[in-house]
C-alpha positions as semicolon CSV with decimal commas, in nm:
position;residue;x (nm);y (nm);z (nm)
1;M;-1,308;-2,613;1,050
2;S;-1,340;-2,539;0,694
3;E;-1,085;-2,627;0,414
4;I;-0,996;-2,502;0,073
5;L;-0,735;-2,663;-0,199
6;I;-0,623;-2,461;-0,430
7;R;-0,547;-2,769;-0,668
8;N;-0,335;-2,809;-0,992
9;A;-0,156;-2,485;-1,007
10;D;0,129;-2,450;-1,297
11;V;0,330;-2,310;-1,029
12;V;0,301;-2,201;-0,690
13;V;0,525;-1,925;-0,610
14;T;0,606;-1,950;-0,185
15;M;0,861;-1,666;-0,130
16;D;0,984;-1,900;0,141
17;A;1,374;-1,835;0,279
18;A;1,453;-2,078;-0,076
19;R;1,213;-1,906;-0,255
20;R;1,103;-2,221;-0,377
21;E;0,850;-2,215;-0,753
22;I;0,688;-2,580;-0,721
23;A;0,557;-2,692;-1,049
24;R;0,206;-2,869;-1,081
25;A;0,130;-2,797;-0,665
26;D;-0,136;-2,776;-0,457
27;V;-0,230;-2,504;-0,121
28;L;-0,431;-2,646;0,154
29;L;-0,607;-2,374;0,350
30;R;-0,765;-2,427;0,708
31;G;-0,897;-2,174;0,935
32;G;-0,763;-1,924;0,743
33;V;-0,409;-1,975;0,765
34;I;-0,202;-2,204;0,497
35;A;-0,209;-2,555;0,638
36;A;0,016;-2,732;0,352
37;V;0,179;-2,673;0,045
38;G;0,283;-2,921;-0,213
39;Q;0,196;-3,161;-0,464
40;G;-0,072;-3,458;-0,478
41;L;-0,265;-3,271;-0,130
42;A;-0,633;-3,371;-0,079
43;T;-0,878;-3,219;0,130
44;S;-1,285;-3,281;0,174
45;G;-1,373;-2,926;0,163
46;E;-1,405;-2,709;-0,135
47;V;-1,180;-2,693;-0,430
48;V;-1,057;-2,454;-0,617
49;E;-0,879;-2,604;-0,965
50;A;-0,552;-2,395;-1,070
51;R;-0,453;-2,562;-1,385
52;G;-0,322;-2,265;-1,634
53;C;-0,283;-2,068;-1,276
54;V;0,051;-1,934;-1,082
55;V;-0,021;-1,901;-0,740
56;T;0,149;-1,637;-0,535
57;P;0,109;-1,504;-0,205
58;G;-0,115;-1,180;-0,194
59;L;0,032;-0,800;-0,300
60;V;0,072;-0,595;-0,048
61;N;0,022;-0,228;-0,078
62;T;0,225;-0,001;0,192
63;H;0,121;0,386;0,121
64;H;-0,252;0,499;-0,061
65;H;-0,475;0,761;-0,011
66;L;-0,786;0,580;-0,046
67;Y;-0,999;0,891;-0,030
68;Q;-0,817;1,011;-0,338
69;T;-1,020;0,744;-0,546
70;L;-1,279;0,959;-0,598
71;T;-1,097;1,289;-0,719
72;R;-0,879;1,075;-1,056
73;A;-0,733;1,291;-1,314
74;V;-0,888;1,606;-1,214
75;P;-0,864;1,878;-1,428
76;G;-0,582;2,163;-1,297
77;G;-0,383;1,870;-1,085
78;Q;-0,292;1,713;-1,431
79;D;0,015;1,848;-1,512
80;A;0,127;1,997;-1,199
81;L;0,409;1,859;-0,935
82;L;0,357;1,744;-0,589
83;F;0,291;2,135;-0,460
84;G;0,088;2,286;-0,708
85;W;-0,092;1,933;-0,739
86;L;-0,168;1,925;-0,359
87;R;-0,318;2,287;-0,428
88;T;-0,543;2,266;-0,673
89;L;-0,706;1,951;-0,463
90;Y;-0,722;2,086;-0,150
91;P;-1,029;2,236;-0,168
92;I;-1,202;1,928;-0,356
93;W;-1,094;1,719;-0,031
94;A;-1,258;2,011;0,180
95;Q;-1,589;1,901;0,064
96;F;-1,573;1,558;0,175
97;G;-1,787;1,384;0,477
98;P;-1,823;1,071;0,591
99;E;-2,000;0,889;0,290
100;E;-1,769;1,029;0,039
101;M;-1,490;0,888;0,243
102;R;-1,670;0,528;0,247
103;I;-1,763;0,516;-0,093
104;S;-1,386;0,630;-0,225
105;A;-1,231;0,381;-0,011
106;L;-1,443;0,077;-0,123
107;A;-1,386;0,170;-0,475
108;G;-1,010;0,182;-0,434
109;L;-1,001;-0,098;-0,226
110;A;-1,206;-0,319;-0,472
111;E;-0,957;-0,209;-0,738
112;L;-0,682;-0,316;-0,539
113;A;-0,807;-0,642;-0,506
114;L;-0,874;-0,714;-0,864
115;S;-0,495;-0,660;-0,871
116;G;-0,417;-0,894;-0,632
117;C;-0,351;-0,742;-0,327
118;T;-0,470;-0,882;0,004
119;M;-0,343;-0,624;0,250
120;T;-0,328;-0,280;0,205
121;S;-0,211;0,043;0,436
122;D;-0,416;0,378;0,407
123;H;-0,278;0,718;0,485
124;L;-0,578;0,919;0,577
125;Y;-0,500;1,273;0,684
126;L;-0,765;1,487;0,682
127;Y;-1,082;1,462;0,817
128;P;-1,334;1,752;0,704
129;N;-1,737;1,735;0,796
130;G;-1,727;1,490;0,997
131;A;-1,515;1,238;0,823
132;R;-1,326;0,934;1,050
133;L;-1,072;0,706;1,018
134;E;-1,323;0,416;1,089
135;D;-1,525;0,532;0,781
136;T;-1,214;0,356;0,590
137;I;-1,174;0,046;0,844
138;D;-1,561;0,006;0,787
139;A;-1,508;0,013;0,363
140;A;-1,192;-0,277;0,421
141;R;-1,423;-0,517;0,642
142;E;-1,692;-0,507;0,379
143;I;-1,467;-0,567;0,108
144;G;-1,232;-0,808;0,285
145;L;-0,908;-0,704;0,258
146;R;-0,666;-0,686;0,590
147;F;-0,602;-0,326;0,631
148;H;-0,348;-0,099;0,819
149;P;-0,519;0,243;0,783
150;T;-0,301;0,520;1,014
151;R;-0,459;0,825;1,164
152;G;-0,261;1,071;0,942
153;A;-0,301;1,433;1,037
154;M;-0,197;1,811;0,904
155;S;-0,169;2,084;1,187
156;I;-0,018;2,338;0,973
157;G;-0,198;2,588;0,737
158;E;-0,140;2,822;0,526
159;S;-0,158;3,112;0,744
160;A;0,145;2,933;0,972
161;G;0,365;2,910;0,643
162;G;0,225;2,521;0,585
163;L;0,095;2,376;0,220
164;P;-0,271;2,288;0,332
165;P;-0,582;2,550;0,360
166;D;-0,637;2,651;0,724
167;A;-0,969;2,476;0,691
168;L;-0,785;2,131;0,680
169;V;-0,581;2,143;0,927
170;E;-0,637;2,029;1,307
171;E;-0,538;2,163;1,619
172;E;-0,254;1,898;1,750
173;A;-0,411;1,855;2,093
174;A;-0,720;1,688;1,974
175;I;-0,480;1,503;1,663
176;L;-0,298;1,336;1,957
177;R;-0,646;1,249;2,141
178;D;-0,802;1,100;1,818
179;M;-0,492;0,877;1,748
180;E;-0,494;0,742;2,084
181;R;-0,882;0,693;2,024
182;V;-0,866;0,477;1,777
183;V;-0,534;0,262;1,846
184;D;-0,743;0,212;2,155
185;A;-1,054;0,107;1,972
186;F;-0,963;-0,091;1,632
187;H;-0,549;-0,193;1,636
188;D;-0,502;-0,536;1,685
189;P;-0,173;-0,665;1,802
190;A;-0,274;-1,029;1,754
191;E;-0,080;-1,307;1,491
192;G;-0,362;-1,271;1,191
193;A;-0,525;-0,940;1,255
194;M;-0,747;-0,799;0,983
195;V;-0,647;-0,448;1,115
196;R;-0,324;-0,244;1,257
197;V;-0,414;0,159;1,345
198;G;-0,052;0,284;1,268
199;L;0,033;0,679;1,324
200;A;0,120;0,938;1,039
201;P;0,126;1,295;1,063
202;C;0,139;1,395;0,684
203;S;0,437;1,587;0,615
204;P;0,703;1,758;0,720
205;F;0,531;2,102;0,565
206;S;0,200;2,038;0,688
207;V;0,321;1,932;1,098
208;S;0,494;2,114;1,364
209;R;0,837;1,932;1,466
210;D;0,683;1,898;1,805
211;L;0,356;1,724;1,711
212;M;0,640;1,468;1,489
213;R;0,791;1,347;1,830
214;E;0,472;1,373;2,025
215;A;0,337;1,122;1,732
216;A;0,623;0,877;1,781
217;A;0,632;0,880;2,165
218;L;0,227;0,783;2,153
219;A;0,358;0,552;1,923
220;R;0,588;0,335;2,077
221;D;0,383;0,317;2,411
222;K;0,115;0,203;2,244
223;G;0,348;-0,087;2,062
224;V;0,187;0,087;1,698
225;M;0,360;0,203;1,396
226;L;0,446;0,562;1,225
227;H;0,423;0,673;0,865
228;T;0,481;0,969;0,690
229;H;0,590;1,101;0,339
230;L;0,937;1,179;0,319
231;A;1,170;1,344;0,035
232;E;0,936;1,250;-0,260
233;N;1,081;1,540;-0,485
234;D;1,352;1,844;-0,537
235;E;1,029;2,063;-0,417
236;D;1,056;1,838;-0,068
237;I;1,396;1,844;-0,027
238;A;1,450;2,248;-0,110
239;Y;1,153;2,318;0,191
240;S;1,336;2,106;0,443
241;L;1,656;2,267;0,377
242;S;1,529;2,631;0,428
243;R;1,298;2,519;0,687
244;F;1,485;2,295;0,913
245;G;1,833;2,334;0,819
246;C;1,910;1,963;0,732
247;R;1,801;1,747;0,470
248;P;1,479;1,467;0,516
249;G;1,689;1,208;0,718
250;Q;1,858;1,383;0,932
251;Y;1,505;1,579;1,040
252;A;1,381;1,236;1,071
253;E;1,651;1,060;1,263
254;D;1,632;1,402;1,480
255;L;1,281;1,353;1,580
256;G;1,264;0,989;1,652
257;W;1,152;0,922;1,326
258;T;1,371;0,603;1,180
259;G;1,343;0,201;1,310
260;D;1,206;-0,079;1,281
261;D;0,856;0,047;1,354
262;V;0,860;0,341;1,103
263;W;0,786;0,338;0,714
264;H;0,792;0,638;0,471
265;A;0,633;0,705;0,152
266;H;0,840;0,757;-0,152
267;C;1,224;0,828;-0,025
268;V;1,230;0,960;-0,409
269;K;1,555;1,189;-0,316
270;L;1,718;1,004;-0,069
271;D;2,124;1,049;-0,097
272;G;2,342;0,806;0,040
273;S;2,413;0,875;0,373
274;E;2,052;0,821;0,430
275;I;1,973;0,519;0,265
276;E;2,267;0,421;0,498
277;L;2,058;0,557;0,805
278;F;1,767;0,352;0,664
279;A;1,987;0,064;0,623
280;R;2,179;0,055;0,992
281;S;1,825;0,140;1,179
282;R;1,595;-0,077;0,970
283;T;1,395;0,189;0,843
284;G;1,108;0,082;0,563
285;V;1,011;0,251;0,199
286;A;0,726;0,274;0,038
287;H;0,821;0,267;-0,300
288;C;0,529;0,442;-0,511
289;P;0,662;0,448;-0,900
290;C;0,380;0,547;-1,080
291;S;0,236;0,824;-0,872
292;N;0,634;0,918;-0,874
293;C;0,602;0,950;-1,258
294;R;0,274;1,145;-1,283
295;L;0,400;1,401;-1,070
296;G;0,740;1,404;-1,189
297;S;0,919;1,298;-0,884
298;G;1,190;1,144;-1,009
299;I;1,333;0,779;-0,992
300;A;1,388;0,662;-0,617
301;P;1,653;0,500;-0,570
302;V;1,548;0,137;-0,489
303;R;1,855;-0,050;-0,638
304;G;2,038;0,078;-0,393
305;M;1,826;0,093;-0,100
306;R;1,809;-0,300;-0,197
307;D;2,160;-0,333;-0,198
308;R;2,220;-0,172;0,113
309;G;1,904;-0,371;0,307
310;V;1,665;-0,147;0,364
311;K;1,336;-0,253;0,334
312;V;1,115;-0,200;0,013
313;G;0,761;-0,263;-0,032
314;L;0,554;-0,092;-0,303
315;G;0,257;0,153;-0,317
316;V;0,026;0,300;-0,530
317;D;-0,028;0,591;-0,370
318;G;-0,359;0,798;-0,383
319;S;-0,565;0,753;-0,715
320;A;-0,561;1,154;-0,791
321;S;-0,204;1,105;-0,831
322;N;-0,145;0,777;-1,020
323;D;-0,438;0,770;-1,105
324;A;-0,477;0,386;-1,131
325;G;-0,469;0,139;-0,799
326;N;-0,326;-0,158;-1,000
327;L;-0,051;-0,321;-0,766
328;I;0,113;-0,598;-1,005
329;A;0,109;-0,265;-1,274
330;E;0,355;-0,113;-0,939
331;A;0,556;-0,411;-0,934
332;R;0,610;-0,391;-1,323
333;Q;0,643;0,011;-1,331
334;T;0,942;-0,056;-1,036
335;L;1,126;-0,296;-1,236
336;L;1,085;-0,072;-1,578
337;L;1,231;0,250;-1,380
338;Q;1,543;0,098;-1,194
339;R;1,625;-0,036;-1,547
340;V;1,604;0,326;-1,681
341;A;1,795;0,452;-1,446
342;R;2,077;0,152;-1,387
343;G;2,022;-0,095;-1,721
344;A;1,875;-0,376;-1,833
345;D;1,998;-0,587;-1,561
346;A;1,932;-0,336;-1,265
347;M;1,634;-0,566;-1,109
348;S;1,443;-0,900;-1,229
349;A;1,126;-0,962;-1,260
350;R;1,132;-1,224;-0,944
351;E;1,252;-0,973;-0,744
352;A;1,013;-0,719;-0,832
353;L;0,730;-0,970;-0,754
354;E;0,954;-1,003;-0,401
355;I;0,936;-0,622;-0,341
356;A;0,536;-0,629;-0,395
357;T;0,461;-0,933;-0,164
358;L;0,728;-1,060;0,099
359;G;0,880;-0,671;0,085
360;G;0,572;-0,553;0,163
361;A;0,503;-0,757;0,422
362;R;0,819;-0,678;0,596
363;V;0,778;-0,251;0,544
364;L;0,454;-0,326;0,721
365;G;0,568;-0,522;1,011
366;R;0,373;-0,854;0,918
367;G;0,611;-1,192;0,968
368;D;0,239;-1,366;0,954
369;C;0,225;-1,296;0,564
370;G;0,377;-1,241;0,231
371;S;0,489;-1,588;0,187
372;L;0,292;-1,948;0,103
373;E;0,422;-2,154;0,374
374;P;0,250;-2,352;0,662
375;G;0,168;-2,147;0,947
376;K;0,145;-1,817;0,746
377;R;-0,215;-1,666;0,673
378;A;-0,382;-1,792;0,355
379;D;-0,376;-1,453;0,186
380;I;-0,356;-1,606;-0,169
381;A;-0,353;-1,467;-0,564
382;V;-0,417;-1,745;-0,782
383;W;-0,314;-1,565;-1,183
384;D;-0,447;-1,734;-1,491
385;V;-0,162;-1,743;-1,727
386;S;-0,378;-1,915;-1,958
387;G;-0,524;-1,588;-2,164
388;I;-0,409;-1,333;-2,417
389;E;-0,198;-1,157;-2,198
390;A;0,038;-1,458;-2,138
391;A;-0,010;-1,597;-2,443
392;G;0,376;-1,710;-2,559
393;S;0,542;-1,635;-2,278
394;W;0,800;-1,954;-2,181
395;D;0,798;-1,860;-1,800
396;P;0,487;-1,784;-1,617
397;V;0,632;-1,657;-1,291
398;A;0,814;-1,362;-1,506
399;A;0,513;-1,323;-1,704
400;L;0,342;-1,185;-1,456
401;I;0,544;-0,883;-1,407
402;L;0,667;-0,830;-1,830
403;C;0,326;-0,889;-1,974
404;G;0,011;-1,026;-1,755
405;P;-0,294;-1,101;-1,652
406;S;-0,281;-0,747;-1,420
407;R;-0,582;-0,882;-1,322
408;V;-0,667;-1,181;-1,056
409;R;-0,859;-1,471;-1,115
410;D;-0,915;-1,575;-0,775
411;L;-0,825;-1,363;-0,437
412;F;-0,832;-1,517;-0,107
413;V;-0,763;-1,319;0,232
414;E;-0,768;-1,501;0,542
415;G;-0,926;-1,750;0,355
416;R;-1,222;-1,594;0,246
417;Q;-1,252;-1,567;-0,108
418;V;-1,275;-1,212;-0,194
419;V;-1,226;-1,225;-0,564
420;R;-1,387;-1,534;-0,772
421;D;-1,350;-1,595;-1,093
422;G;-1,222;-1,213;-1,183
423;H;-1,523;-1,059;-0,997
424;V;-1,510;-0,918;-0,644
425;A;-1,724;-1,150;-0,454
426;T;-1,818;-0,946;-0,123
427;V;-1,994;-0,662;-0,280
428;D;-2,216;-0,524;-0,587
429;L;-1,928;-0,367;-0,762
430;G;-2,184;-0,202;-1,012
431;R;-2,328;-0,038;-0,755
432;L;-2,077;0,104;-0,621
433;V;-1,921;0,239;-0,938
434;E;-2,282;0,381;-0,987
435;T;-2,241;0,574;-0,657
436;Q;-1,881;0,645;-0,705
437;N;-1,986;0,853;-1,049
438;R;-2,264;1,015;-0,874
439;L;-2,025;1,163;-0,604
440;A;-1,773;1,256;-0,825
441;R;-1,995;1,443;-1,035
442;R;-2,165;1,610;-0,769
443;L;-1,808;1,718;-0,610
444;A;-1,740;1,850;-0,984
445;G;-2,020;2,064;-0,899
């Protein structure tokens, strides 16, 4: 069984129960699992020298729309709120097909890997021109990240009072059939799984109550998780009140969309009673600070959620609303926004790093990931803090959030190296960028 020893790190941040940080330490990987963490470890296998580096658990991304990596900085959507932004982008996304889905996912996954991410979810809710969920699953396998794709859906188009154009919605019976198909074909419930599928009707303004209920029933029958957008901005709240006569939290609870197997994206506008509901029911939240800023949605009450015990992870959201896919940058933005809202002591750098690692693993139901402990999966980020970004820093762990670096030196997923010396090791990134730009130019006409 092959071994890799990450040796002589300045600090190993374990995120274990005691939140230990071990100076001048090593991490031994064996067969995709962490075999040991400590000082003076030895191996007859490969050695990765980590002097001048901080080693952390891999970061976990709990919300993304990978297909949007192909539509960054689109004119007309750059200065719009959520609903106007969507109306600008929907006609462009309607031109996508399998190639656009796969290439955009490859680019987004490579970007995530370079930012220290070892596990990501993805919310794919439109399937134009023959695109399928497996277009993104194939991309994740090629890059080498641990992947939680969700089979999203939209079923209420403009003609029925919804937001998306009719050309992008599907019949609900067909949606449920394909949800069952992809779970049966790709979901792996085993410990150490590289692919776990979730079910994810897009949002309260694009699907019916019936689909929400039936998707929840199907997910629980199949033993998979549920995901959707919720309470993203003031428009979202107004829509829920006018259409359903209740706030989003009550809407979710009434339809069976709370519980340990559910996580909601954004939740910027949750009120105190909804936060208590999520804490009581163990419902998770994917916090997407950069996207929330970009779309003017507001500052999510992360401090209040955390204080009440709500599970919170980070998400980069789609690259059409961020417009980046850098997860360590999201951790920094999380800290900054909570301080803007609540004061300079509202969140520490270490808490932000915890949310980005262990917090995300908990939201996705991955007790086998998120910390560096014997028996946990070997998902590891190695950060070189000897460069200009962290030069002069007195605390290398806090420096990861407060100043940098913003790109990993090395990244391991299931013990396999995905990033080596700051470069993606699994794909030809130059060729991928060329293809991505060619497709974007074609879409722009």
